[in-house]
KEMAR-264692 format. One record per residue (C-alpha): residue number from 1; chain; x, y, z. Coordinates in nm, 3 decimals, always signed. Layout:
! residues N
SITE   seq   mol         x         y         z
SITE   NUM     A         X         Y         Z
...
//
This chain:
! residues 540
SITE   seq   mol         x         y         z
SITE     1     A    +4.750    -0.085    -4.617
SITE     2     A    +5.091    -0.233    -4.559
SITE     3     A    +5.408    -0.036    -4.569
SITE     4     A    +5.594    -0.083    -4.895
SITE     5     A    +5.962    -0.139    -4.897
SITE     6     A    +6.227    +0.047    -5.093
SITE     7     A    +6.451    -0.129    -5.339
SITE     8     A    +6.722    -0.179    -5.073
SITE     9     A    +6.505    -0.435    -4.888
SITE    10     A    +6.399    -0.415    -4.523
SITE    11     A    +6.527    -0.755    -4.412
SITE    12     A    +6.881    -0.743    -4.282
SITE    13     A    +7.091    -1.011    -4.128
SITE    14     A    +7.221    -0.940    -3.790
SITE    15     A    +7.444    -1.194    -3.620
SITE    16     A    +7.314    -1.457    -3.865
SITE    17     A    +6.949    -1.396    -3.785
SITE    18     A    +6.688    -1.246    -4.017
SITE    19     A    +6.546    -0.916    -3.905
SITE    20     A    +6.222    -0.859    -4.095
SITE    21     A    +6.103    -0.497    -4.061
SITE    22     A    +5.789    -0.492    -4.281
SITE    23     A    +5.555    -0.758    -4.415
SITE    24     A    +5.634    -0.689    -4.776
SITE    25     A    +6.004    -0.648    -4.712
SITE    26     A    +5.999    -0.968    -4.522
SITE    27     A    +5.839    -1.164    -4.797
SITE    28     A    +6.088    -1.036    -5.049
SITE    29     A    +6.385    -1.104    -4.821
SITE    30     A    +6.277    -1.461    -4.744
SITE    31     A    +6.207    -1.529    -5.102
SITE    32     A    +6.537    -1.408    -5.236
SITE    33     A    +6.750    -1.543    -4.957
SITE    34     A    +6.589    -1.885    -4.876
SITE    35     A    +6.357    -1.994    -5.162
SITE    36     A    +6.502    -1.852    -5.479
SITE    37     A    +6.838    -2.041    -5.441
SITE    38     A    +6.652    -2.372    -5.416
SITE    39     A    +6.434    -2.287    -5.718
SITE    40     A    +6.744    -2.187    -5.932
SITE    41     A    +6.946    -2.488    -5.828
SITE    42     A    +6.670    -2.743    -5.935
SITE    43     A    +6.541    -2.551    -6.233
SITE    44     A    +6.203    -2.488    -6.079
SITE    45     A    +6.129    -2.198    -6.306
SITE    46     A    +6.154    -2.428    -6.620
SITE    47     A    +5.900    -2.663    -6.486
SITE    48     A    +5.644    -2.464    -6.283
SITE    49     A    +5.650    -2.088    -6.243
SITE    50     A    +5.887    -1.803    -6.335
SITE    51     A    +6.091    -1.628    -6.048
SITE    52     A    +5.895    -1.380    -5.850
SITE    53     A    +6.012    -1.009    -5.891
SITE    54     A    +5.984    -0.696    -5.672
SITE    55     A    +5.658    -0.601    -5.841
SITE    56     A    +5.502    -0.930    -5.754
SITE    57     A    +5.534    -0.841    -5.385
SITE    58     A    +5.432    -0.470    -5.418
SITE    59     A    +5.146    -0.480    -5.661
SITE    60     A    +4.790    -0.411    -5.562
SITE    61     A    +4.548    -0.694    -5.523
SITE    62     A    +4.429    -0.827    -5.856
SITE    63     A    +4.091    -0.978    -5.969
SITE    64     A    +4.090    -1.217    -6.267
SITE    65     A    +3.765    -1.251    -6.466
SITE    66     A    +3.716    -1.570    -6.670
SITE    67     A    +3.412    -1.695    -6.868
SITE    68     A    +3.276    -1.791    -7.197
SITE    69     A    +3.204    -1.523    -7.451
SITE    70     A    +2.906    -1.305    -7.385
SITE    71     A    +2.868    -1.390    -7.013
SITE    72     A    +2.918    -1.013    -6.920
SITE    73     A    +3.285    -0.997    -6.808
SITE    74     A    +3.361    -0.664    -6.960
SITE    75     A    +3.023    -0.532    -6.853
SITE    76     A    +3.093    -0.652    -6.504
SITE    77     A    +3.413    -0.440    -6.493
SITE    78     A    +3.226    -0.136    -6.626
SITE    79     A    +2.949    -0.198    -6.364
SITE    80     A    +3.215    -0.191    -6.081
SITE    81     A    +3.407    +0.109    -6.216
SITE    82     A    +3.092    +0.304    -6.336
SITE    83     A    +3.288    +0.426    -6.642
SITE    84     A    +3.429    +0.301    -6.968
SITE    85     A    +3.791    +0.210    -6.998
SITE    86     A    +4.035    +0.213    -7.295
SITE    87     A    +4.005    -0.105    -7.505
SITE    88     A    +3.658    -0.181    -7.381
SITE    89     A    +3.429    -0.357    -7.624
SITE    90     A    +3.095    -0.507    -7.541
SITE    91     A    +2.868    -0.715    -7.755
SITE    92     A    +2.690    -1.054    -7.792
SITE    93     A    +2.972    -1.181    -8.006
SITE    94     A    +3.326    -1.268    -7.868
SITE    95     A    +3.429    -0.898    -7.849
SITE    96     A    +3.715    -0.919    -7.598
SITE    97     A    +3.996    -1.108    -7.783
SITE    98     A    +4.277    -0.984    -7.547
SITE    99     A    +4.390    -0.996    -7.191
SITE   100     A    +4.330    -0.643    -7.063
SITE   101     A    +4.485    -0.538    -6.721
SITE   102     A    +4.263    -0.250    -6.602
SITE   103     A    +4.478    -0.051    -6.360
SITE   104     A    +4.501    +0.293    -6.193
SITE   105     A    +4.679    +0.583    -6.372
SITE   106     A    +4.670    +0.952    -6.345
SITE   107     A    +4.595    +0.975    -6.710
SITE   108     A    +4.364    +0.767    -6.918
SITE   109     A    +4.535    +0.559    -7.183
SITE   110     A    +4.657    +0.215    -7.284
SITE   111     A    +4.996    +0.038    -7.294
SITE   112     A    +5.057    -0.242    -7.549
SITE   113     A    +5.171    -0.582    -7.429
SITE   114     A    +5.538    -0.559    -7.552
SITE   115     A    +5.599    -0.233    -7.368
SITE   116     A    +5.406    -0.360    -7.064
SITE   117     A    +5.645    -0.662    -7.005
SITE   118     A    +5.951    -0.442    -6.992
SITE   119     A    +5.820    -0.214    -6.724
SITE   120     A    +5.971    -0.307    -6.386
SITE   121     A    +5.695    -0.132    -6.197
SITE   122     A    +5.437    -0.363    -6.339
SITE   123     A    +5.405    -0.726    -6.232
SITE   124     A    +5.386    -0.865    -6.590
SITE   125     A    +5.761    -0.898    -6.701
SITE   126     A    +5.762    -1.274    -6.689
SITE   127     A    +5.477    -1.289    -6.940
SITE   128     A    +5.753    -1.220    -7.190
SITE   129     A    +5.810    -1.594    -7.223
SITE   130     A    +5.470    -1.647    -7.397
SITE   131     A    +5.593    -1.463    -7.707
SITE   132     A    +5.463    -1.211    -7.959
SITE   133     A    +5.140    -1.424    -8.028
SITE   134     A    +5.028    -1.346    -7.672
SITE   135     A    +5.190    -0.998    -7.625
SITE   136     A    +4.997    -0.874    -7.935
SITE   137     A    +4.675    -0.985    -7.738
SITE   138     A    +4.776    -0.821    -7.401
SITE   139     A    +4.741    -0.460    -7.295
SITE   140     A    +4.708    -0.242    -6.990
SITE   141     A    +4.427    +0.000    -6.970
SITE   142     A    +4.496    +0.286    -6.731
SITE   143     A    +4.250    +0.538    -6.599
SITE   144     A    +4.194    +0.756    -6.284
SITE   145     A    +3.921    +0.559    -6.111
SITE   146     A    +3.872    +0.542    -5.727
SITE   147     A    +3.813    +0.157    -5.739
SITE   148     A    +4.146    +0.108    -5.909
SITE   149     A    +4.338    +0.272    -5.638
SITE   150     A    +4.278    -0.043    -5.433
SITE   151     A    +4.261    -0.320    -5.676
SITE   152     A    +4.350    -0.403    -6.042
SITE   153     A    +4.114    -0.616    -6.262
SITE   154     A    +4.227    -0.855    -6.543
SITE   155     A    +3.979    -0.905    -6.818
SITE   156     A    +4.035    -1.218    -7.021
SITE   157     A    +3.927    -1.326    -7.375
SITE   158     A    +3.584    -1.490    -7.394
SITE   159     A    +3.639    -1.867    -7.376
SITE   160     A    +3.529    -2.036    -7.691
SITE   161     A    +3.272    -2.307    -7.727
SITE   162     A    +3.156    -2.552    -7.999
SITE   163     A    +3.347    -2.521    -8.327
SITE   164     A    +3.513    -2.196    -8.222
SITE   165     A    +3.734    -2.377    -7.958
SITE   166     A    +3.914    -2.562    -8.240
SITE   167     A    +4.070    -2.240    -8.357
SITE   168     A    +4.421    -2.192    -8.217
SITE   169     A    +4.491    -1.881    -8.028
SITE   170     A    +4.869    -1.897    -8.113
SITE   171     A    +4.970    -1.922    -7.749
SITE   172     A    +4.902    -2.155    -7.460
SITE   173     A    +4.585    -1.997    -7.310
SITE   174     A    +4.573    -2.237    -7.017
SITE   175     A    +4.934    -2.164    -6.925
SITE   176     A    +4.863    -1.794    -6.937
SITE   177     A    +4.570    -1.843    -6.702
SITE   178     A    +4.772    -2.043    -6.467
SITE   179     A    +5.041    -1.770    -6.454
SITE   180     A    +4.773    -1.515    -6.369
SITE   181     A    +4.593    -1.747    -6.115
SITE   182     A    +4.924    -1.786    -5.912
SITE   183     A    +4.955    -1.409    -5.877
SITE   184     A    +4.594    -1.275    -5.837
SITE   185     A    +4.401    -1.253    -5.513
SITE   186     A    +4.059    -1.356    -5.657
SITE   187     A    +3.945    -1.553    -5.956
SITE   188     A    +3.580    -1.487    -6.068
SITE   189     A    +3.421    -1.740    -6.304
SITE   190     A    +3.120    -1.584    -6.486
SITE   191     A    +2.835    -1.784    -6.628
SITE   192     A    +2.533    -1.673    -6.828
SITE   193     A    +2.200    -1.808    -6.705
SITE   194     A    +2.125    -1.911    -7.063
SITE   195     A    +2.459    -2.068    -7.145
SITE   196     A    +2.566    -2.316    -6.868
SITE   197     A    +2.764    -2.560    -7.094
SITE   198     A    +3.123    -2.578    -6.995
SITE   199     A    +3.323    -2.616    -7.315
SITE   200     A    +3.649    -2.821    -7.345
SITE   201     A    +3.850    -2.500    -7.336
SITE   202     A    +3.663    -2.367    -7.036
SITE   203     A    +3.720    -2.707    -6.854
SITE   204     A    +4.084    -2.688    -6.948
SITE   205     A    +4.094    -2.328    -6.816
SITE   206     A    +3.929    -2.429    -6.477
SITE   207     A    +4.182    -2.709    -6.446
SITE   208     A    +4.464    -2.451    -6.483
SITE   209     A    +4.346    -2.309    -6.164
SITE   210     A    +4.440    -2.637    -5.976
SITE   211     A    +4.586    -2.549    -5.633
SITE   212     A    +4.417    -2.209    -5.635
SITE   213     A    +4.061    -2.320    -5.531
SITE   214     A    +4.054    -2.083    -5.232
SITE   215     A    +4.067    -1.792    -5.471
SITE   216     A    +3.773    -1.896    -5.690
SITE   217     A    +3.426    -1.744    -5.682
SITE   218     A    +3.142    -1.807    -5.924
SITE   219     A    +2.906    -1.545    -6.064
SITE   220     A    +2.578    -1.662    -6.223
SITE   221     A    +2.511    -1.343    -6.432
SITE   222     A    +2.201    -1.229    -6.618
SITE   223     A    +1.985    -1.408    -6.365
SITE   224     A    +1.707    -1.152    -6.401
SITE   225     A    +1.618    -1.299    -6.743
SITE   226     A    +1.474    -1.614    -6.585
SITE   227     A    +1.183    -1.647    -6.342
SITE   228     A    +1.235    -1.812    -5.999
SITE   229     A    +1.139    -2.161    -6.102
SITE   230     A    +1.390    -2.151    -6.396
SITE   231     A    +1.653    -1.996    -6.168
SITE   232     A    +1.633    -2.293    -5.930
SITE   233     A    +1.688    -2.528    -6.224
SITE   234     A    +1.961    -2.316    -6.369
SITE   235     A    +2.145    -2.300    -6.032
SITE   236     A    +2.119    -2.680    -5.983
SITE   237     A    +2.248    -2.747    -6.336
SITE   238     A    +2.544    -2.502    -6.279
SITE   239     A    +2.645    -2.675    -5.945
SITE   240     A    +2.624    -3.014    -6.122
SITE   241     A    +2.848    -2.889    -6.411
SITE   242     A    +3.098    -2.725    -6.174
SITE   243     A    +3.113    -3.041    -5.965
SITE   244     A    +3.259    -3.228    -6.261
SITE   245     A    +3.543    -2.981    -6.326
SITE   246     A    +3.628    -2.827    -5.990
SITE   247     A    +3.783    -3.107    -5.788
SITE   248     A    +3.713    -3.006    -5.433
SITE   249     A    +3.492    -3.156    -5.170
SITE   250     A    +3.359    -2.811    -5.069
SITE   251     A    +3.082    -2.641    -5.271
SITE   252     A    +3.212    -2.345    -5.451
SITE   253     A    +3.050    -2.012    -5.362
SITE   254     A    +2.809    -1.890    -5.632
SITE   255     A    +2.679    -1.534    -5.647
SITE   256     A    +2.351    -1.489    -5.831
SITE   257     A    +2.256    -1.156    -5.988
SITE   258     A    +2.250    -0.920    -6.287
SITE   259     A    +2.572    -0.717    -6.285
SITE   260     A    +2.508    -0.420    -6.501
SITE   261     A    +2.336    -0.083    -6.459
SITE   262     A    +2.025    -0.151    -6.668
SITE   263     A    +1.664    -0.222    -6.523
SITE   264     A    +1.598    -0.580    -6.417
SITE   265     A    +1.387    -0.769    -6.667
SITE   266     A    +1.215    -1.002    -6.409
SITE   267     A    +1.203    -0.828    -6.068
SITE   268     A    +1.064    -1.105    -5.846
SITE   269     A    +1.416    -1.189    -5.724
SITE   270     A    +1.527    -0.838    -5.675
SITE   271     A    +1.583    -0.884    -5.302
SITE   272     A    +1.801    -1.188    -5.358
SITE   273     A    +2.012    -1.013    -5.624
SITE   274     A    +2.074    -0.720    -5.383
SITE   275     A    +2.185    -0.950    -5.111
SITE   276     A    +2.414    -1.153    -5.340
SITE   277     A    +2.566    -0.837    -5.483
SITE   278     A    +2.645    -0.701    -5.132
SITE   279     A    +2.809    -1.038    -5.043
SITE   280     A    +3.023    -1.027    -5.351
SITE   281     A    +3.110    -0.651    -5.302
SITE   282     A    +3.216    -0.737    -4.938
SITE   283     A    +3.442    -1.017    -5.061
SITE   284     A    +3.608    -0.786    -5.321
SITE   285     A    +3.635    -0.496    -5.070
SITE   286     A    +3.824    -0.724    -4.823
SITE   287     A    +4.098    -0.795    -5.069
SITE   288     A    +4.326    -0.496    -4.981
SITE   289     A    +4.297    -0.594    -4.616
SITE   290     A    +4.402    -0.951    -4.691
SITE   291     A    +4.664    -0.884    -4.954
SITE   292     A    +4.969    -0.948    -4.741
SITE   293     A    +4.812    -1.265    -4.594
SITE   294     A    +4.731    -1.398    -4.948
SITE   295     A    +5.097    -1.321    -5.066
SITE   296     A    +5.221    -1.502    -4.756
SITE   297     A    +4.996    -1.799    -4.828
SITE   298     A    +5.111    -1.812    -5.196
SITE   299     A    +5.477    -1.802    -5.089
SITE   300     A    +5.413    -2.101    -4.847
SITE   301     A    +5.240    -2.298    -5.132
SITE   302     A    +5.536    -2.216    -5.369
SITE   303     A    +5.795    -2.316    -5.109
SITE   304     A    +5.626    -2.660    -5.051
SITE   305     A    +5.610    -2.722    -5.432
SITE   306     A    +5.974    -2.611    -5.474
SITE   307     A    +6.081    -2.865    -5.209
SITE   308     A    +5.891    -3.153    -5.367
SITE   309     A    +6.042    -3.052    -5.705
SITE   310     A    +6.392    -3.068    -5.557
SITE   311     A    +6.333    -3.416    -5.412
SITE   312     A    +6.193    -3.537    -5.749
SITE   313     A    +6.481    -3.386    -5.952
SITE   314     A    +6.757    -3.509    -5.716
SITE   315     A    +6.597    -3.855    -5.704
SITE   316     A    +6.604    -3.880    -6.085
SITE   317     A    +6.969    -3.772    -6.085
SITE   318     A    +7.055    -4.034    -5.827
SITE   319     A    +6.886    -4.314    -6.029
SITE   320     A    +7.076    -4.233    -6.353
SITE   321     A    +7.362    -4.460    -6.462
SITE   322     A    +7.705    -4.289    -6.489
SITE   323     A    +7.803    -4.424    -6.829
SITE   324     A    +7.567    -4.636    -7.060
SITE   325     A    +7.199    -4.683    -7.099
SITE   326     A    +7.100    -4.327    -6.996
SITE   327     A    +6.818    -4.299    -7.252
SITE   328     A    +6.649    -4.623    -7.165
SITE   329     A    +6.677    -4.546    -6.792
SITE   330     A    +6.525    -4.204    -6.849
SITE   331     A    +6.227    -4.359    -7.021
SITE   332     A    +6.188    -4.609    -6.737
SITE   333     A    +6.205    -4.342    -6.471
SITE   334     A    +5.946    -4.128    -6.647
SITE   335     A    +5.704    -4.426    -6.678
SITE   336     A    +5.759    -4.510    -6.312
SITE   337     A    +5.707    -4.148    -6.185
SITE   338     A    +5.385    -4.248    -5.992
SITE   339     A    +5.582    -4.500    -5.802
SITE   340     A    +5.859    -4.236    -5.743
SITE   341     A    +5.601    -4.005    -5.600
SITE   342     A    +5.484    -4.272    -5.354
SITE   343     A    +5.837    -4.353    -5.254
SITE   344     A    +5.920    -3.979    -5.188
SITE   345     A    +5.598    -3.939    -5.000
SITE   346     A    +5.706    -4.217    -4.757
SITE   347     A    +6.077    -4.113    -4.733
SITE   348     A    +6.015    -3.744    -4.665
SITE   349     A    +5.664    -3.751    -4.510
SITE   350     A    +5.508    -3.536    -4.782
SITE   351     A    +5.138    -3.497    -4.848
SITE   352     A    +5.022    -3.630    -5.180
SITE   353     A    +4.857    -3.289    -5.250
SITE   354     A    +5.195    -3.117    -5.262
SITE   355     A    +5.311    -3.310    -5.572
SITE   356     A    +5.272    -3.158    -5.929
SITE   357     A    +5.043    -3.335    -6.168
SITE   358     A    +5.203    -3.664    -6.289
SITE   359     A    +5.100    -3.640    -6.654
SITE   360     A    +5.225    -3.285    -6.699
SITE   361     A    +5.556    -3.366    -6.520
SITE   362     A    +5.612    -3.660    -6.736
SITE   363     A    +5.561    -3.453    -7.050
SITE   364     A    +5.804    -3.187    -6.926
SITE   365     A    +6.070    -3.436    -6.835
SITE   366     A    +6.096    -3.575    -7.184
SITE   367     A    +6.316    -3.287    -7.305
SITE   368     A    +6.569    -3.298    -7.021
SITE   369     A    +6.897    -3.484    -6.969
SITE   370     A    +6.864    -3.624    -6.625
SITE   371     A    +7.239    -3.667    -6.583
SITE   372     A    +7.261    -3.286    -6.585
SITE   373     A    +7.024    -3.256    -6.285
SITE   374     A    +7.172    -3.175    -5.939
SITE   375     A    +7.186    -3.412    -5.644
SITE   376     A    +7.015    -3.336    -5.326
SITE   377     A    +7.174    -3.039    -5.134
SITE   378     A    +7.039    -3.062    -4.774
SITE   379     A    +7.139    -2.707    -4.678
SITE   380     A    +6.904    -2.557    -4.945
SITE   381     A    +6.622    -2.777    -4.810
SITE   382     A    +6.703    -2.684    -4.460
SITE   383     A    +6.691    -2.306    -4.537
SITE   384     A    +6.345    -2.346    -4.675
SITE   385     A    +6.239    -2.568    -4.380
SITE   386     A    +6.370    -2.296    -4.137
SITE   387     A    +6.174    -2.032    -4.335
SITE   388     A    +5.851    -2.230    -4.305
SITE   389     A    +5.897    -2.322    -3.932
SITE   390     A    +6.028    -1.991    -3.803
SITE   391     A    +6.025    -1.693    -4.025
SITE   392     A    +5.661    -1.728    -4.146
SITE   393     A    +5.542    -1.726    -3.787
SITE   394     A    +5.721    -1.399    -3.734
SITE   395     A    +5.559    -1.243    -4.053
SITE   396     A    +5.212    -1.366    -3.927
SITE   397     A    +5.267    -1.170    -3.606
SITE   398     A    +5.386    -0.871    -3.805
SITE   399     A    +5.070    -0.876    -4.028
SITE   400     A    +4.858    -0.857    -3.710
SITE   401     A    +5.065    -0.575    -3.587
SITE   402     A    +5.044    -0.377    -3.919
SITE   403     A    +4.667    -0.435    -3.931
SITE   404     A    +4.614    -0.291    -3.592
SITE   405     A    +4.831    +0.015    -3.652
SITE   406     A    +4.695    +0.101    -3.999
SITE   407     A    +4.349    +0.221    -4.082
SITE   408     A    +4.128    -0.048    -4.234
SITE   409     A    +4.150    -0.040    -4.612
SITE   410     A    +3.850    -0.142    -4.827
SITE   411     A    +3.771    -0.074    -5.194
SITE   412     A    +3.586    +0.258    -5.238
SITE   413     A    +3.423    +0.429    -5.536
SITE   414     A    +3.228    +0.300    -5.836
SITE   415     A    +2.943    +0.060    -5.771
SITE   416     A    +3.081    -0.003    -5.414
SITE   417     A    +2.988    +0.357    -5.314
SITE   418     A    +2.629    +0.349    -5.415
SITE   419     A    +2.520    +0.082    -5.168
SITE   420     A    +2.722    +0.181    -4.856
SITE   421     A    +2.509    +0.461    -4.721
SITE   422     A    +2.165    +0.621    -4.765
SITE   423     A    +1.833    +0.462    -4.841
SITE   424     A    +1.978    +0.224    -5.102
SITE   425     A    +2.226    +0.068    -4.853
SITE   426     A    +2.181    -0.294    -4.778
SITE   427     A    +1.906    -0.353    -4.516
SITE   428     A    +1.803    +0.016    -4.504
SITE   429     A    +1.440    +0.044    -4.386
SITE   430     A    +1.410    -0.330    -4.328
SITE   431     A    +1.403    -0.544    -4.019
SITE   432     A    +1.511    -0.352    -3.718
SITE   433     A    +1.588    -0.051    -3.950
SITE   434     A    +1.220    -0.024    -4.057
SITE   435     A    +1.070    +0.308    -3.950
SITE   436     A    +1.400    +0.481    -3.885
SITE   437     A    +1.286    +0.788    -4.085
SITE   438     A    +0.922    +0.793    -3.965
SITE   439     A    +0.798    +1.033    -3.698
SITE   440     A    +0.547    +0.779    -3.568
SITE   441     A    +0.678    +0.474    -3.359
SITE   442     A    +0.684    +0.194    -3.618
SITE   443     A    +0.535    -0.056    -3.366
SITE   444     A    +0.227    +0.153    -3.331
SITE   445     A    +0.061    +0.027    -3.653
SITE   446     A    +0.036    -0.330    -3.494
SITE   447     A    -0.001    -0.221    -3.137
SITE   448     A    -0.385    -0.265    -3.114
SITE   449     A    -0.350    -0.638    -3.185
SITE   450     A    -0.053    -0.654    -2.935
SITE   451     A    -0.265    -0.474    -2.676
SITE   452     A    -0.535    -0.732    -2.692
SITE   453     A    -0.284    -1.010    -2.622
SITE   454     A    -0.133    -0.797    -2.337
SITE   455     A    -0.451    -0.768    -2.150
SITE   456     A    -0.518    -1.144    -2.165
SITE   457     A    -0.185    -1.195    -1.971
SITE   458     A    -0.321    -1.055    -1.639
SITE   459     A    -0.129    -0.728    -1.611
SITE   460     A    -0.085    -0.587    -1.262
SITE   461     A    -0.052    -0.215    -1.228
SITE   462     A    -0.019    -0.196    -1.608
SITE   463     A    +0.268    -0.449    -1.628
SITE   464     A    +0.300    -0.831    -1.690
SITE   465     A    +0.551    -1.045    -1.514
SITE   466     A    +0.828    -1.226    -1.687
SITE   467     A    +0.661    -1.560    -1.645
SITE   468     A    +0.341    -1.443    -1.817
SITE   469     A    +0.540    -1.270    -2.094
SITE   470     A    +0.736    -1.600    -2.146
SITE   471     A    +0.410    -1.794    -2.203
SITE   472     A    +0.328    -1.570    -2.500
SITE   473     A    +0.678    -1.536    -2.639
SITE   474     A    +0.751    -1.909    -2.650
SITE   475     A    +0.454    -1.956    -2.886
SITE   476     A    +0.691    -1.807    -3.161
SITE   477     A    +0.887    -2.128    -3.139
SITE   478     A    +1.207    -1.918    -3.146
SITE   479     A    +1.498    -2.073    -2.933
SITE   480     A    +1.542    -1.941    -2.578
SITE   481     A    +1.875    -1.771    -2.675
SITE   482     A    +1.686    -1.549    -2.925
SITE   483     A    +1.392    -1.490    -2.692
SITE   484     A    +1.638    -1.395    -2.409
SITE   485     A    +1.795    -1.129    -2.636
SITE   486     A    +1.453    -0.999    -2.731
SITE   487     A    +1.358    -0.978    -2.355
SITE   488     A    +1.667    -0.777    -2.287
SITE   489     A    +1.595    -0.536    -2.573
SITE   490     A    +1.227    -0.504    -2.475
SITE   491     A    +1.259    -0.461    -2.098
SITE   492     A    +1.387    -0.105    -2.149
SITE   493     A    +1.364    +0.012    -1.784
SITE   494     A    +1.516    -0.322    -1.663
SITE   495     A    +1.245    -0.381    -1.400
SITE   496     A    +1.194    -0.749    -1.486
SITE   497     A    +0.840    -0.670    -1.617
SITE   498     A    +0.688    -0.546    -1.942
SITE   499     A    +0.439    -0.257    -1.984
SITE   500     A    +0.214    -0.257    -2.288
SITE   501     A    +0.464    -0.062    -2.501
SITE   502     A    +0.748    -0.290    -2.392
SITE   503     A    +0.536    -0.594    -2.476
SITE   504     A    +0.437    -0.458    -2.816
SITE   505     A    +0.818    -0.400    -2.880
SITE   506     A    +0.888    -0.767    -2.781
SITE   507     A    +0.627    -0.885    -3.028
SITE   508     A    +0.766    -0.649    -3.304
SITE   509     A    +1.117    -0.792    -3.254
SITE   510     A    +0.976    -1.151    -3.265
SITE   511     A    +0.816    -1.064    -3.598
SITE   512     A    +1.152    -0.917    -3.731
SITE   513     A    +1.325    -1.236    -3.639
SITE   514     A    +1.060    -1.464    -3.788
SITE   515     A    +1.081    -1.267    -4.117
SITE   516     A    +1.454    -1.358    -4.136
SITE   517     A    +1.619    -1.038    -4.022
SITE   518     A    +1.893    -1.014    -3.764
SITE   519     A    +1.822    -0.856    -3.417
SITE   520     A    +2.019    -0.538    -3.322
SITE   521     A    +2.267    -0.569    -3.045
SITE   522     A    +2.130    -0.242    -2.894
SITE   523     A    +1.796    -0.098    -2.930
SITE   524     A    +1.788    +0.171    -3.210
SITE   525     A    +1.658    +0.508    -3.102
SITE   526     A    +1.348    +0.485    -3.330
SITE   527     A    +1.243    +0.155    -3.154
SITE   528     A    +1.253    +0.298    -2.808
SITE   529     A    +0.897    +0.298    -2.668
SITE   530     A    +0.757    +0.658    -2.666
SITE   531     A    +0.698    +0.660    -2.295
SITE   532     A    +1.055    +0.587    -2.223
SITE   533     A    +1.218    +0.825    -2.465
SITE   534     A    +1.246    +1.100    -2.201
SITE   535     A    +1.479    +0.872    -1.997
SITE   536     A    +1.684    +0.800    -2.312
SITE   537     A    +1.726    +1.169    -2.377
SITE   538     A    +1.827    +1.241    -2.022
SITE   539     A    +2.094    +0.957    -2.039
SITE   540     A    +2.233    +1.134    -2.341
//
């Protein structure tokens, strides 16, 4: 959707000012010129996150799937793509033992991890730091699929539970998840309706997503295997379990359904599953449109953390003695890190939420010589402050301009295509859409009952006044704002009165609203009363 920049970069400096020509180019320019120097000077990459590369700014939106084994992660990908992909294995046991990046490619094939991390066009080069134990369990699966033209999907190994979680993977699983979480656009946690226990490793994995809460969505999969009463209990239990591990005051969004192409086992909640699937599809389809905004948001989060990190490191340097007692002072400073955080919050007016986790920071600081840290360099901090205060606002304006000048991009193909148009599209033949394909006016089947009511309302010359119509319409107990809209739609000839067909239409629209459907903004052609259709065709 957004114009991608060549290697030369689109940001240029003119008379000391930054000229940002494209959103992606602007992001790269701001990062390399203003944020990267601060990160390198205070060794940010050793503590938090590797440096960003060109591919990180230019890659397609990515979706990370995480869940315990046999929750349907790989099946979910196959459901979205509607085709198999290289390296795919599905079964009730822990079949996926690798991270698989499912991406678009002109030819179907797979790329092993060691080759993948040296490809400058792929955003995975910094995964090299996790070593061979991880790279042997990492691959890219490429295939020519319409869905993958817009997004890439990361399949993760099934998270172990019970005794299995004691088996070492040979690499830091949580750190790998954290690396992906910082770079993906959406994190989908999958749960099986029959396995809601959150194991220690799963809890650790969810904690690795700290700071990325806005990206998390939850899918309760295989929900067709339980009846409605059980599903209510399962949903409640899931929300209770999530509340213990996801530390946010907001309730996380949970999508309920059965995400595979086989028939539903228990069909009583089919309508619910269809609505939930459409909501999830819309969320995923919006990712390309919001990709630049997400990258901008992540850059702001990174800049705030880098600033806080610089304050912490420079403070530790300042407190170190010049000659003797360095080791004992280092231990004292590490133990007093919570107090240092509080002091820095007051001095620099920083929110507590911007600070890294204390326990993790204490563990990392153990291996460093504080005397080799750098003192505070105000110019580096000022450059980042200027970026956040001025340049980011320019990029926000540019995003809106590019959105208005480019066609709207959404994810097409695969499962997304089957529910967009035709009789299996969401809401087709329901609510205001009911009767769209029928020759007979859909209101006619209930019209005899509506006619009886109509003639009790004292019609004059075949029409009832607005006051008399109101007496009947308010019995629905719908608010006046809704009834006012129904009146506007029903009074087709705009004469301030209703004939028997218009009254029947009003009753039909009330019925639609009471059944939980939305009212149309304009009356669809199939709902126009038959006696008024000639006027409609003349207007056309």
